[in-house]
C-alpha positions, 0 to 999 in steps of 0.5 A: 635141315640136319642137326649136328647132334643127331648124326651118328659118330660114324657118319661124315656130313656133307658140305651143304648140311646146316648146323643149328646152334644157340648163342646168346639166346638166339638161334644160329645156323651154319653150313659145313662150309662156314665151319670148314673155312674157319677150321682151315684158317686156324689149322693153317696159321698153326701149321705155319707157326709150327713150321717156323719153330720146326725150322728153328729147332732144326737150325740150333739142334745138336746132332746125335751124330756130332755137331759144333757148338756155337756157345758155352755149354754149362754142366750141372756138376762133376762127372759121376759115371765114367761116360759123363762130360767133365767140367773145367774145375774137375779138369783143373783140380785133376791137373794140379795133381799130376806129375809134370814131365819136367819134374815136380815134388811128390807128396807121398810115395809112389808104388811102382807095382813091380814095374821098373824106373828106366833111364835114370842118371847116376846120383850127384847129391847125396838124396838122389836116386841110385842106379845099378851101374852106380851101385855096381861100380861103387861096390866093386870099388875098382882099384886105381894106380896111384903115384905117390912120388908125384903129388906127395899127397893123397888123391882128389879124384876117383876113376877114368872120369875123374869123379869125386872120391867115394867112401871106400875107394881103394888106390894102389901105390904104383910109384913109392913116395911119402906124404907130409901132412901136419908134421906127420910123414907117412911113407908108402912103398909100391903095392901099399893100398890106400883106402878112403874112410869117408866120401870126398876124402881130403889130404889129411892122414885121418881120412885114409887107411894105409895097408902095408902089403910089403913083407918087410922085416921091422928093425929099430928104423924100418917099419915092417913085420916081425915075428914073436920071440920064443921064451928062450929068445926072450930070456937071451935078450939078443935078437933085435928083430923079434917081439916080446910076448907076455910068456917071455916077461913072465918067464925071463929075468925081466922082474925089477930090483933095487939094481936092475930096471924092469917089471915090478908088481904094484904093492897092495895097501897092506904091503905098503903099510908094512913097508917090508917088500923090495919089489913092489911099486907104490900106487895112488891107492897106497898113498890114500891108504896111508895114515893121514894124520899124527900128533907131536908133543913138545915139551917144556925143554922147548921153552926158549924164554919166558918174560916177567915173573919168576919160573921154575921147573916143578914136578907135579907128580912122578913123570909129570913136569910143568914150568910154574910161574909164581903168583903175581899180577904180571903179563908174561909170554912164553915162547916155544921153538917148534922149528925143527918139528916143522922142517922135519914134518915138511920134508915128509910131506906133513903139514901143521893144521893146528896147536893144542896148548896145555896148561893150568891155573891152580888158583881161584883167580882167573886170567885176564887175557890168554892169547896164542900166536904162531911166528915165521921168520926167514933169515936172509943174508943182508936183508932185515928180518921181520917175523910174520904171523902164519897167517896174519889171522892166526891169533886165537884167544885161549881160555881164561878159566882155571882148571886141571888142566886146561887145553886151547887150540890155535887153528892154523888157517893157511899151513904152508911151511918151509923145510929149510934150515933158514926158517924159524918157527916160534909159538908165543903164549901171552897171558895176563895173570891176577895177582894170586894166579899160579900159572903152569905150562905144560907143553904143546900138542902139534897136530899134523895131517898128510900134504894133499898133491 
């Protein structure tokens, strides 16, 4: 009996050889046939299983040379290398960024890389792309013949295709006529040019420029061309078809005088104030430089009435005279006529702003009251005469102190006066004297200013 462990590694046992093994404390013996039978059975089952698996693999495989999938293939992610398969998401994102053949809206610039855009139509809207053909036609502005007499209006179409009028379109008048717009008539002769000043120009003089290409001598009735006159022609003043130049005006007898209409130089402020130049024109600046205020004294000779009390003309000092009321407790009124002064001033554009009332009380007794008023009276035939205050709020209370002398001011709030002989202006001074008051009226000082027109 051979033992398996005693065989060399290169020796093949015979079928009849017996092998001894120990299992569970027992000694067992096997022949080579027993061992190979079991191994054959196990190996055949494994081969059968492997054959079935190989057959399944052969059925579900994807051939390297190409094949057809019967189900979905899920990829790991987006492609990285150029030969990687792509996912649906990758394709959808890329598809959303493409420019459709039917048109689309760009979100950025397109760099043509020195390539051309071909097959572009002529523009319709203001922001459309422009073709070379459109630029050539627009820049050349093919001149169109136009019959003004046919429409009596400016053109409304341009070119053979009767398209819209581009800015700068030029039309040549082929038949003369006139265009009346807004009450203004423009006459066009054959050969004159009409130029559109804006795209889609309308029937409006302001939308068109007119170029008169006809050489027509201008007259007082016909538009046309004219030449400049010589100095001699300007001085002679006989030609009706030449234009004067500054040289003619400076040399010829065009200077204005008191008896001749013509050119004149404006006066300086000094010339206006001295009032000596007879060939100068007055300017607003001259008027602004004029003395704008003045004063006028009205003395006791203009007193038209004194009520109550005894009044006498008294010499205070040489050249100083007053109208004096003797001491007595009375409430008299002094009325002074300034009508003539008002009329003269109004005729000269001067207005009365205020009246200074000059007086003195030469005793220790103070006045009780002291009031100044200015009245206007308008005399109208057949109407009742009612004196009115100028304005009704003119009444001012003057000082009552005694001093030598005193000046009280009556301010005129609304100085509007008439340069009219039917208007009378009276200043009334009313006061209430104490028993021992001796009152002197010296006069009025009228304060004037230039009327602002």
